N, C-alpha and C positions, 0 to 999 in steps of 0.2 A: 703345412708345418713351417715352411720357410717364411710365409707371411706373418705367422705368430711370433717367430723369432725377431723379424724386422720390427714389429709393433712393440715388443717388449724392449728392444734396444732403444727405440725412439723415446719411449716413456722414461727410461733410465737416463738418457741424455738430457731430457727436459728437466728432470728432477735435479741432476747435477748442476745444470746451468742456473736454475732457480736458486739452489743453495749457494752457489758461488756469487750470484748477484746480491743476495741478502747479506752474505758475509762481507762483501765489498762495501756495502752501504752501512753496515753495522746494525741492520734491523734484527731485533729479537736477541741481540747479544746480552751477555750478563751485565755489561757496563750500562746499557740502556735501562735494564730492569732496576739496577741499583740507583741510577739517576732518578727514575720515576718514583721509587720508594722514598728517597731523600727529599725530593720535591714536594711530595704529598705530606711527609712528616713536618717539613718546615712550614708549609701552608697552614696545617692544623695548629701548630704552635703559636702562630701570629694572628689567627683568625679573629680572636676577641680583641686584641690590642691594636692591630693594623688591618682592619677588614678590607680596605681598598687594595692594599698590597697583596693580601691573601687571595683576593679574587683573581688578580693577575697571575699569581703562581698556580692556583688551582686550575685555571683555564689552560695553562701550559701543560700541567699534569694530565688534564683530561684529553688533550690532543695527543700526547705521547702514549697514554694508555690505550687510546683507540687504535693507534698504529701498531702497538704491541698486542692488541686484543686481550688485555689484562682486565677482566671484569671486576676483580676485587679492588684494584687501584682506581678503576673508573667509578665504582660506587663510593670509594673514599673521597675522591675529588669532588663528586656531586654533593656529598654530605658537607664537605668543607665550604663549598659555595653557598649552601643553605645557611650554615652558621654565620658566615660573613655578612650575607644579606640580612639575616636576623638582627645582627648588631647594628646595621644601618637602618633598621625598622622597615625594610622592604619585605614585609611579611608575605605578600602574594608570591613574589619570586622565590623567597626562601621555601615556602610550602611546595612549590613546583619542583625545586631541586631535591628536597627531602623525599618526595613521592617517587621521583626517578631513581634516587639512590636506594630506596626501600625495595623497589621492583627488582633491581639488580641483585641485591643481597638475598632476596627470596629465591632467585634463580640458582644461586650457588650455595644456598643453605648456610649462610654466615649468620649465626644466631645473634652474635654481639652487634653486628651491623643492623640487623632487623630491629632489635630492642632499642638501640640508640636512636634510630630514626623515628620509631614509634613515640618515644619520649619527646623528641624535638617537634614532631607534628602536633602532639598534644599541647605543647606550650603555645603554639600559634592558634590552635582551635580555641583554647581557653581565652586568649586575648580577643578573638573574634566573637566570643559569646556562645560558641557551639559546645556547651558544657557536657552534654551526653557523649558527643563524639570524642571530646578531650578525655573524659573519664575512661572510655573504652580503650583508647590508645595507651593511657597510663597503666591500666591494669594488664594489658597484653605485654607491655614492656616489663613490668614487675614480675609477671609469671615466667617470662623467658629467663630473666636473670636469676630467679629463684630456682628454677629447674637446673640451671648450669652452675649453681653454687657461687655465683659472683656477688658476694656480700657487699663489697664496696659500692658497686653501681646499684645494687638493690636498695641500699640505704638511701642513695640519692633520689631514686624514683619514689620511694615511700615518703621522703620529705616533700617532694613535689606534689604528691597526692594529698598530703596533709595541708599544704598551702592552698591547694585547689579547694578542699572542703572548707577551709577558713574563708575563702572568697565567697563561697555559697552560703555562709552562715551556719554550716553544719559543724558546730564546734565539737560535738561529741566524737564524730568520726575524724575530724581534724586531729584532735588530741590522741585518738587511738593510733592513727598512722604515724604521728610524730613520735609516740613512745616506742613503736616497733622500730623506727629508724634509729632512735637514740639507743635502744638495746644493742643493735648491731654495732654502732659506733663505740659504745662502751666495751663491748666484747673484743673489738679489734683495736682498742685504745687509740682511736683516731680523734685526737683532741680537737682539731680544727672543725671536723664535721660535727662533733658534739657541741661546739660553740654555735654552729649554724642551727642545730636542732633546738638548743636552748633559746636562741633568738626567735625562731619561728614559733615555739610554744609561747614565748612572751607575747608575740604578736596576736596569737589566738586569744589569750587572756585579755589583751588590750581591746580586741574586738568585742569581747564579752563585758567590757567595762570593769573587769576585775583588776584594777590598776596595781594594787599592792602585790598580787601574785605575779603579774607581768613584770614588775620591777625585780622580784626575786629571781626570775629566770634571766632577765637581762643582765643582772649582776653576775650570774654564773658564766654567761657568755663573755662578759667583760673581763673576768678574771683569766679565762683561757687566752683571749686575744692579747691581753697585756703580757702574759708569759711568753707568747710567740712574737711580741712586738708587731702585731698585725694592725698597722695604722688604718688601712682601708676598712677592715671589719670593725675596728673601734669607732670609726666615724659613724657607721650605721648604728652601732650600739648606743652611742650618745644621742643620736637623733631619736631613737626609740625611747630611751629614758626620758628625754625631753617631752615626748608625747604622753608618756605615762604620768609624769608629774603635772603636765598641763591638765590631764584628765582629773587629777586629784585637786585641781585648783591651786597648786603651788607654782604660780607663774614665775617667781624669781628663780627657783631651782630649775624649772623648765628652760628659761632663757639662758642660764649658765651652761646647761648641756647642749643647747642648740648652738651657742657660740663656740664651744669646744669642737663640736662636730664640723662647723664651718671651717675652723682653722685647719683641722685634719684634712677636710675635703680639698682645701686650697693647695695643700702640699702635693696632692695627686691630680690637681685640676679636675676634680669630680664635680662638674657643673651641675648635674642633676641633684646630687646631695646638697650642694649649696642652695639651689633654688628651693628645694623642699623645706630646708631649715628657715630660709627667709620667709616663705609663705606662712610657716607656723609662727614665727616671731611677729609677722604682720598681723595675724589673727589675734595674738595676745594683746598687741598694742591697740587694735581696734576694739577688742572687748573691754579694755581698761580706759577707753576714751582718748588715748594718745594718738590722734589721727595724723598729725604731721609726721611722727616717727613711723607710723604704719605706712605712710606714703613713701618714705625713704626706703623702707624694707621692700615694698612691693615693686617700686621702680627699679631697684637693683635686680630683683628676681626677673622682671620683664627684660632688662638689658641682657642678662645671661641666657634667658630662654630663647632669645633670637638666634643663638648659635647652637642650640640643642634640637636635634630632630626627634622630638617627642611631642606628638600632637596632644595627647592627654594632658601633659604638663603645661603646654602652651595655653590650653583651655582653662586650666585651674588658675594660672597666673592672671590671665585677662579677666576672668570672672571675679577674682578677688579684688582686682583694681577697680572694676566696674562697681562692685558692692561698696568700696570705699568712696568712689565718686558720688554714689547715691547718698551716702551718709553726709557728704560735704555739700549736698544740694547742687550737684553739677550733672544733671541728667544728660546733657548733650554729649559730654565726654564719655559718660557711662555707655550710652547707646553706640558711640563709635567703637569702643573697646569690645562690646558684646557682638556687634556685627563682624568684627575681625575674628572673634572666637567661634562664631557659629559654623563656618565651613570646616574648621578643625574638628569641632564636636561631631559634625555629621560624618566626617571621614573615619572617626574612631568607632562609630557604630554603637556608642555607649548611650543608652537611654537616660542614665542618671546624669551624665554631663549635659545632654541636650535639655533635660528637664530643668537643670540649674540655670542654663543660659536663658531659656524662655521665661522662667520665673523672674530673673533680674531684668529682662527686657520689659516685661509687664510692669514691674515696679518703676522703671525709669520713664516709660511713656506716661504712666499715671502721674509721676512727679512733674512731668513736663506739661500735663494738662490735656494730653491727647488720649481720651478715655476709650475711643474706638480701637486704636492700635493696642492699647493696654489690654483690652478685652480679648483681642485676637490672640495675643501671645499667652494670655492666661488660659485661653481655651486649649492651645497647643500644650501648655504645661500640664493641664488636667488630663489631656489625652494620654500623654506619656506616664503621668502619675497613676492613672487608672490601669494602664498596661502593666506597670511594675507591681501595683497593688494586687492585680489579679494573679500575676505570676507568684508573688509572695504568698497569696492566699492559697493557691493550689499546692505550693510546697508545704505550707503549714498544715493543710488538711491531710496530705500524705503522711507527714510526720505524726500527726495525731492518730491517724488510723493504725500506723505501725506500732505506736506506743500503746494504744488501747488493746490491740491484739496481743502484744507481749504481756501486758498486765493481766489480761483475761486468762492467758495460758498459765501465768504464775499463780493466779488465784485458784485455778482448777487443781494445779499440782499441790498447792498448799492444803486445799480441802481434802484431797486424797490422803496426804500425809497425816493430817489430823485424824481422819477416820481410822487409819491404821493404828495410830497411837492409842486412840480410845479403845479399840478392840483388844489390844494387848493389855491395857490396864484393867479392862473388865475381867479378863481371864485370871490375872494375877493379883487382883485387889485384895489386900488384907489390911485391916485397920492398924495393927501394930506396926507393920513395916512402913505404912504411910506416915504415921506419926513420927517414927524414928527418922525417916528421910526429911521430914519438915524441920525437926529439931537440928539435925546435922546441917541442913541447908542454911538455917538461920545463923548457926555458929560460924559456918564458913563465910557467910556474907558479912557478918559483923567483924570477924577477924580480917577479912580482905579489905573492908572499908577502913579499919584502923591502920593496917599496913600501908594502904594507898594514901591515907591522910598523912602519915609520917613521911612517906616518900615524896609527896607533893611539897610538904613543908621544907624538907631538906633540899629539894630541887630548886625551890624558889629562893632559899637562902644562898645557894651556890650561884644562881643567876645574878642575884643582887651583888654578891661579892665579886663576880666576874665583871659586872658592869662598872663597879667602883674601881676595880683594878685597871680596867680599860680607860676610864676617865683620868685616873692618876697618870697612866702612861702617856695619854694624849697631852695632858698639861705639861708633863716633863719634856715631851718633844717640842711643844710650843715654846717653852722657856729656852730650850737649847737653840731653837731657831732664832728667837729674839736676840739671844746673846751673840750668835754668829753675825746677825745683821748689824747689831750695835758695834761689834768689833770691826766689821767691814767699814761702817760709817766713820769710825774713829781713824782707821787707816787712811780713808779717803781724805778726811780733814787734815791729817798730818801731811799727806802728800801735797795738798793744796798749799798749806803754809810753807812747806819746804821749797816748792817751786816759786812761790811769791817772794820768799826771803832770798833765794839764791839767784834764780834766773831772771826775775823782773828787776832786781836791784841794779845789776850790772849794766843793762842797756839804758836805763834811766840816767845812770851816772854819765854814760857817753853822751846822751842827748843834752843833759845839763851842761857838760863840759864844753861841747861845741857851741851850744847856745850862748853860754857866758862869753866864750871867745869872740863870737860874732857881735855880741852886745857891747863889750868893753873895748875891743881892738878893731872894730869894723873899719874905721878910717885909715888904720895903719896896714891893713891887709891888702894884698893885691887881688885883682879880680879872680885869678886862678885859685888863690887860697880861699876866698869867700865861697866860690862854687864847690870846691872840694869839701869845705865844712858843711855846706847845705846838703851835698850829696851824701855825706856820712850820716847827717841827721835823718835824711829820708830812708837810707838803708837800714839804720838801727830801728827806726820807727816801724818800717814794714816787718822786720823780724819780730819786734815786740808785739805788733798786731796779730801776726800768725800764732805767736805763743799764747796770747790771751784767747784767740779764737779756738785753738786746740784745747786749751785749758778748760774753757767753758763746755765744749763738746764732750771732753773726757769726763768732766764733773757730772754732766747729765746722764751719761751711761752708768756711772758708778752709783748714782742715787736712784736709778730705775725709772727716770722720767723720759728717757729716750726710747721710743718704740718705733719699730719699722712699719711703715705703711706700704704694703705691697701693691704694686700695679705694673702694668706692662709699659715699657718704654723702648724707644729705638736707640741702639748703641751708638751708631754713627752720629746721630743728632746730639747725643749727650757729650761725646768727645769734642765735636766741633764747637759746642757752647763753652767748653772748659778751657781750650787752648788759648783764646785771645788774652786771658789775664796774665799769661807768661811771655807775651811778645817782647816786652822791654828787656826781660832777663835773657831771652834767647838772642836778641840782637847784641846785647852787651857782651855775651860770651861767644858770639858768632857760632851758635849751635844750630844745626839743621835738624828739623823734625819731619818725619815721613809717616804715612799712614797706610794701613791695609784693613779697610773696614767694609764688610758687606752692607749694602744700603738697606736691606730689609730685616737684618738680624735684630731680634727683640729679646729682652730678658724680663724676669718677674722678680722685682725687688723694690726697695725704697730708693727712688732716683736721687734724692738729696744726699743720703748717706753714701750711695755709690759714687756720686760726683765728688764728695769730700775725700773719699779714698783715692780716686783718680788724681785729684789736685795734689794730695800729699806725695803720690808716687812720681808725678811729673816734676814737682818741686825738688824732690830728692835727686831725680835723674839729672836735672839742670845743675844742681848743687855739686854733684860729684863727677860731672863730665867736664873735661878741660876745654879751653877755647878751641874752636874748630872741630869739635866732636859731633856725634850724631845721636839722635833719639828716634826710635821706631815704635809706633803704637799700632798694635794688631788686635783684631777681634775675630773669633770664629766659634762655631758650635761643634763640640767633639765629646764623645763618651757621655752623652746625655747632659752636658753642662755648657753654658756660655763662658768662653774664656777671653779675658781682656788682658793683654800683656804690654808692659812698658819696658823696652830694652834700650840700654845706653852703652856708650863706648867709653865709660869712665874708668876709675881706678880699680874697681872691684872691691869686695868686702873680705877682710881677713877671716879665716876660719874661727878664731876665738871670739870674734864679734858676731859672726853669722849665727851661731847657735843660740845667742841671747838677743837677737835683733828685735824681736817684738815684745820686749820687756822694758821696765823702767831702769834697768841696770845703767849706772852712769858711764860704764866702759863703752857702751854702744854709741855715745855722742861723739861725733867727729866734725871737724871743720871742712868746708868745701874746698874746691880747687882754687878759689879766689878768697879764701878766708871766711866764707859764709858760715854763720853759726846755726845750729839746729835748736829746736824747742825741746827735744827729749820726749815728746808726747805723740808725734805724728804716726809712727808705725804701730805703737800700742793701740792708738785710737782706731787705726785701720783694721787691726785684728778684731777689735770689739764690734765695729760696725759690720764686718763681714759675718761674724757669728750671729748678730741680730738678724741678718738677712738669710740665714741658713746657707751661707757661702763659705769659701775657703780662700785664703791668701797664702802664696808660697813664693820663694825666691831661689834663684840659681845665680851664682856669681863665681867669677874667676879673676884672680889678681891680674891687673893691667890689661884685662880684656873686656871688663864691663860686667853689668848685672842685668838680670831680667826678673821683674816682679810680675806675678800673674794673679788676677782675680778670677775665681770660678763662681758663677752665679747660676741660679735656677732658670731654665729656659721657659719660654711660653709655649705650651704644647697642649694638644687635646688628648684627653684620656677616654677610651671607649667604655661603653656600658659593661657591667659585670653580668 
């Protein structure tokens, strides 16, 4: 009895010590659980946009979940690791993480986790060519979401299955699943998902070469995406529309849509979207015989593909370039490109890509005159071609068998129905009733035909009237647009003449006056007076040159001839190239200029326009900073933008001038601290240049303390796959 009491007491003491130890370390506390949940939540949110960062956070969550023995959060962290590796195209690692996550969710009967992992595994199996395994996983996922009435996720899975059958060429099943997905989206009024369904249905009709129907569905998706200002989805829309118009042989319309798609893709740095459009444009130029332009398109696609981790896309780019080289009778370069593409094609496991590479290698070696190697690659091409042909044949035979069995069953049912009808007619047949029915039927048919004819005629007239009204409306809009453009051109012309009449006349009078003084009174002037006159001529000439330069640049923006050419450039290099032109002015006013420029910071804009804006800002800073003052140029990346600021210790800007600073209001023109005159165009030109580069310019100023002008430019950044 005493021993039992001692044993119980010892166990109780051990439990209390263990509890105290855990409490001291914070193990299993509510704060740890909250931290784990938040960590997993954040990792899931950034998994598609910043996969590397998500991997780091998910590994932290996985470690913490193991310490807390939290299986659900462990499964979530493993699933997030799978998503991040999928974005990085590390499909083998992604599959391993999904399978581990699936096993844990099965242990705890978390149906949503099970279904999500099944869908994710199916995506990878489909990429690897395991179509039966992928379909099984898709259907299991759909069944789980259906049983749990999770319509939002069920719609997504049905859409994935529709795309899966489109890949297999089973367009009937693809359309069936897409319509089921669309019905759910329409019921839940989920417009963005409806747009995705319309786009996928358009892709199915595109695969069927029914280009007109495909365009109809793409237009529906475009309308929704425009209403939500979904630029990334619109980029995909326009690429698909380009493919549809290319299929119809309307290459000009196709090129227009591809170019719009490229512009939108550049805004989000969607390198894959740009590469696909460039490949399509290159194909059009090759088909039309414009081989130099095709080379430009495909070279740009190759340059971009080097930074994209997508082996299938790399193979497509290299194969297209090789095909162009063959057309240009350059087999050596074609062989080099194809040898580079071959390892990528082998890693993808795609027989179609391998077949394409072998076919082009055979053609290149034949063009080079090496018929033995050409035959070797042709044999490999035929081996893969026969394999695909046999697979396709087997699939076609299965479809024919199913179709035949369905038709045979329908014929049997129809025969039985006809027998039943004939039996009933034999029992009730009477001559009078039959004749009466025939007469009534004829009357009904004639009357229905007459009514239908009237309806069709009226419908056609209404359609013609609507078309004419629409044409008149479009013509009216075009006339209004032309009137606005003409009015704007007249305003531009008037502004030109006003500046030429007012601002150019005065400096030329000064130049002529000092020149005349030097010419007529040269021998009577002292050396100091001569130097002062020459200095004044130089100063007025420099001001006049900047006025003319700004005038011409502003005129180009107003007439629409100025276009931004976007490319990446280094900020510090641009600033260091700009400063030397102001050295004489800085020395004259004894102004010190300092910098804070990260050496590797880059922006995405037109470098010439950006330099023009920077020149104007530095010139203004010098102009309004007194002798002995300071100017500081700083660059940094913050809030998703590259910021370049020019800060001076000048006089500052009065509030009444500040609100109209970027306009042509004469009130904003002021003289500098040493009487320097302005052009009246600089800051207005800066504003227009920044708008052309999708940027912003802003100013902060305080009287007697100085001003800070800041440019906000688009950064150079990588956008992950969707």
